[in-house]
C-alpha positions in Angstrom: 0.0 0.0 0.0 1.0 3.6 -0.5 2.5 5.2 2.6 1.4 8.9 2.8 3.0 11.7 4.8 0.6 11.2 7.8 1.4 7.5 8.1 5.1 8.2 7.6 5.1 10.5 10.6 3.3 7.8 12.7 5.9 5.2 11.6 8.7 7.6 12.7 7.0 8.1 16.1 6.3 4.4 16.6 9.9 3.4 15.7 11.3 6.1 18.0 9.2 4.7 20.8 10.3 1.1 20.0 14.0 2.0 20.0 13.7 3.9 23.2 11.9 0.9 24.8 14.7 -1.4 23.6 17.4 0.9 25.0 19.5 0.8 21.9 21.8 3.7 23.1 22.7 1.7 26.2 23.4 -1.6 24.5 26.6 -2.5 26.4 27.5 -5.5 24.2 27.2 -3.6 20.9 28.8 -0.5 22.3 32.0 -2.4 23.1 32.4 -3.6 19.5 34.7 -1.4 17.3 32.8 1.3 15.4 35.2 0.6 12.5 33.8 -2.8 11.8 31.4 -3.0 8.8 29.2 -6.0 8.2 26.7 -7.6 5.8 23.5 -9.3 7.0 20.4 -10.9 5.6 16.8 -11.2 6.8 15.4 -14.7 6.4 11.9 -16.1 6.6 12.2 -19.4 8.5 8.6 -20.2 7.5 6.4 -19.3 4.6 4.2 -16.2 4.8 3.5 -12.8 3.2 6.0 -10.0 3.7 4.9 -6.6 5.1 6.7 -4.0 7.1 9.5 -2.8 4.9 8.8 0.9 5.7 9.1 0.2 9.4 12.4 -1.7 8.9 13.8 1.1 6.8 12.9 3.7 9.4 14.5 1.7 12.2 17.8 1.7 10.3 17.4 5.4 9.3 17.0 6.4 13.0 20.0 4.2 14.2 22.3 4.9 11.3 21.2 6.5 8.1 24.2 5.0 6.3 22.9 1.5 6.6 22.0 0.2 3.2 19.0 -2.1 2.7 18.3 -4.0 -0.5 14.9 -5.6 -0.5 14.6 -8.7 -2.6 10.8 -9.0 -2.0 8.1 -6.3 -2.0 5.4 -5.8 0.6 2.4 -8.0 0.0 4.3 -10.7 -1.8 4.4 -14.4 -0.8 7.7 -15.7 0.8 8.9 -19.3 0.9 10.5 -20.9 3.9 14.3 -20.1 4.1 13.9 -17.3 1.6 16.1 -14.2 2.0 14.0 -11.1 1.8 16.5 -8.4 2.5 20.3 -7.8 2.3 21.8 -5.3 4.7 25.2 -3.6 4.6 26.7 -1.0 7.0 28.3 -0.4 10.4 28.2 -3.7 12.3 27.5 -2.1 15.6 24.5 -0.3 14.2 23.1 -3.4 12.5 23.3 -5.2 15.9 21.4 -2.4 17.6 18.7 -2.5 15.0 18.3 -6.3 14.9 15.6 -6.9 17.5 13.4 -3.9 16.6 13.6 -4.8 12.9 12.4 -8.4 13.6 9.7 -7.3 16.1 8.0 -5.1 13.5 8.5 -7.4 10.6 7.3 -10.6 12.3 4.2 -9.0 13.6 3.2 -7.0 10.5 4.0 -9.8 8.1 2.0 -12.3 10.2 -1.0 -9.8 10.1 -0.9 -9.6 6.3 -0.4 -13.3 6.0 -3.6 -14.1 8.1 -5.6 -11.3 6.5 -4.8 -12.6 3.0 -6.0 -16.1 4.0 -9.4 -14.6 5.0 -9.7 -12.5 1.8 -8.9 -15.5 -0.4 -11.4 -17.6 1.5 -14.5 -15.4 1.0 -16.6 -16.5 -2.0 -18.9 -13.5 -1.8 -16.7 -11.0 -3.5 -19.0 -8.0 -2.9 -18.6 -8.4 0.9 -16.2 -6.0 2.7 -13.9 -7.6 5.2 -13.1 -5.3 8.2 -10.4 -5.5 10.9 -11.2 -4.0 14.3 -9.4 -2.0 16.9 -8.1 -5.0 18.8 -4.5 -4.1 18.6 -1.5 -3.6 20.9 -0.9 0.2 21.6 1.6 1.5 19.2 0.8 -1.1 16.5 -2.6 0.0 15.3 -1.4 1.9 12.3 1.1 -0.8 11.4 -1.4 -3.6 11.7 -4.1 -1.6 9.9 -1.7 -1.0 7.0 -0.9 -4.7 7.0 -4.6 -5.6 6.7 -5.2 -3.0 4.0 -2.3 -4.5 2.0 -4.2 -7.8 2.1 -7.5 -6.3 1.0 -9.2 -5.6 4.3 -10.5 -2.2 5.5 -10.5 -0.8 9.0 -13.8 -0.9 10.9 -12.7 2.4 12.3 -9.2 3.6 13.2 -10.4 5.6 16.3 -13.6 6.2 18.3 -14.2 9.4 16.4 -14.4 8.0 12.9 -17.9 6.6 13.2 -20.6 6.3 15.8 -20.9 2.7 17.0 -23.7 2.0 19.5 -23.2 -1.5 21.0 -24.8 -3.5 23.7 -23.2 -1.7 26.6 -24.1 1.7 25.1 -27.7 0.7 24.8 -27.9 -0.1 28.5 -27.1 3.5 29.2 -29.4 5.1 26.6 -32.9 5.8 27.7 -34.4 6.7 24.3 -32.5 5.3 21.3 -34.6 7.1 18.7 -34.0 10.5 20.3 -30.3 9.6 20.8 -29.8 8.8 17.1 -31.5 12.1 16.1 -29.0 14.0 18.3 -25.9 12.3 16.9 -26.9 12.8 13.2 -25.6 16.3 13.5 -22.0 14.9 13.7 -22.4 13.6 10.1 -20.6 10.4 10.9 -21.6 6.8 9.9 -24.0 5.4 12.5 -23.8 1.7 13.3 -26.0 0.1 15.9 -25.9 -3.4 17.4 -29.0 -5.6 17.6 -29.4 -8.7 19.7 -33.0 -9.7 19.2 -35.5 -9.9 16.3 -37.5 -7.1 18.1 -34.5 -4.8 18.1 -33.7 -5.7 14.4 -37.3 -4.7 13.4 -37.0 -1.5 15.4 -33.6 -0.5 13.9 -34.7 -1.4 10.4 -37.1 1.6 10.5 -34.5 4.1 11.8 -32.1 6.2 9.7 -28.8 4.5 10.5 -26.0 3.4 8.2 -25.5 -0.2 9.3 -26.8 -2.8 11.7 -24.3 -5.0 13.6 -25.2 -8.6 14.4 -22.7 -10.0 16.8 -22.4 -13.7 17.8 -25.5 -14.7 15.8 -25.9 -18.3 14.8 -26.1 -19.0 11.0 -29.8 -19.8 11.4 -30.6 -16.7 13.4 -28.6 -14.6 10.8 -30.7 -16.1 7.9 -33.9 -15.1 9.7 -32.6 -11.6 10.4 -31.6 -11.0 6.8 -35.3 -11.6 5.8 -36.2 -8.6 7.9 -33.2 -6.5 6.9 -33.6 -6.1 3.1 -32.8 -2.4 2.7 -30.0 -1.7 5.2 -26.3 -2.8 5.2 -25.6 -5.6 7.6 -22.4 -6.2 9.5 -21.7 -9.6 11.0 -19.1 -10.4 13.7 -18.2 -12.8 16.5 -16.3 -16.1 16.4 -15.9 -16.0 12.6 -13.0 -18.2 11.5 -11.4 -19.4 8.2 -13.5 -22.6 8.5 -16.9 -20.9 8.9 -16.6 -17.5 7.2 -18.5 -18.5 4.1 -21.4 -19.7 6.2 -21.8 -16.1 7.3 -21.0 -14.5 4.0 -24.6 -14.7 2.9 -26.4 -12.6 0.4 -27.5 -9.5 2.3 -24.4 -9.4 4.5 -22.4 -6.4 3.4 -19.6 -6.4 6.0 -17.8 -9.0 8.2 -15.6 -7.7 11.0 -13.0 -10.0 12.5 -10.9 -9.2 15.6 -8.7 -12.2 15.0 -7.0 -10.4 12.1 -5.0 -8.3 14.5 -5.2 -10.1 17.9 -4.9 -13.8 17.0 -1.9 -13.7 14.8 0.9 -16.2 14.8 4.1 -14.1 14.7 6.2 -15.4 11.9 9.7 -16.9 12.6 12.3 -14.6 11.1 16.0 -14.2 11.5 18.6 -11.5 10.9 22.0 -13.1 10.4 25.4 -11.3 10.2 27.4 -12.8 7.3 
């Protein structure tokens, strides 16, 4: 995906935080190595997957030592085989050592996110359906994981609480009059999504001016009955949707499927950075 100026600034900030957290300036072992020693290194995928995170890796090296040269042999979003070299690195040996762990942390997490998201995208038979990732991310990784999902063909449900108005089960318990509440929030001119738990709520919401109805943790049978009621409003489905059952929920009438697992149930890929 294209990295714009806004995302680039966030990458710079997230990398800065990661390097501070790792204490690269106070790496005693690396600091004792001669600054005159140059080195070559390579990044290897020790299992198959999809590469994503080159911009983060580049920024790590830039902040530690801008003279480090990276040559990417694979582009973001491309499949990688087991034991395949994806990047060659040349530069000051001490600097490469300081960058090693932060490079791998970003790359293993973002690549695994894209790998999983691509599996879901390929699995869906209903091509008109929009697959969404949620805000179930570790602080500091939301933009990275969102970009990783976008690379695979998924869109964000919403990047922050302010991007849309989502009224879920817990909100409904604190709202006295939903109809009046929705009338008030329309002035913000944001998409309005409301969760429904029962057929009675579905019938009520189908008559209101909202942008989407959320059906969370519905059985397939209950979903089918709900779709007969909801014929003129977008329907989002979520809750315990896996690679094995996603097409049971990707029915005609379902416009969106949101999956928290895309960002929180990832298997971090096994990668290595080896000095030559």
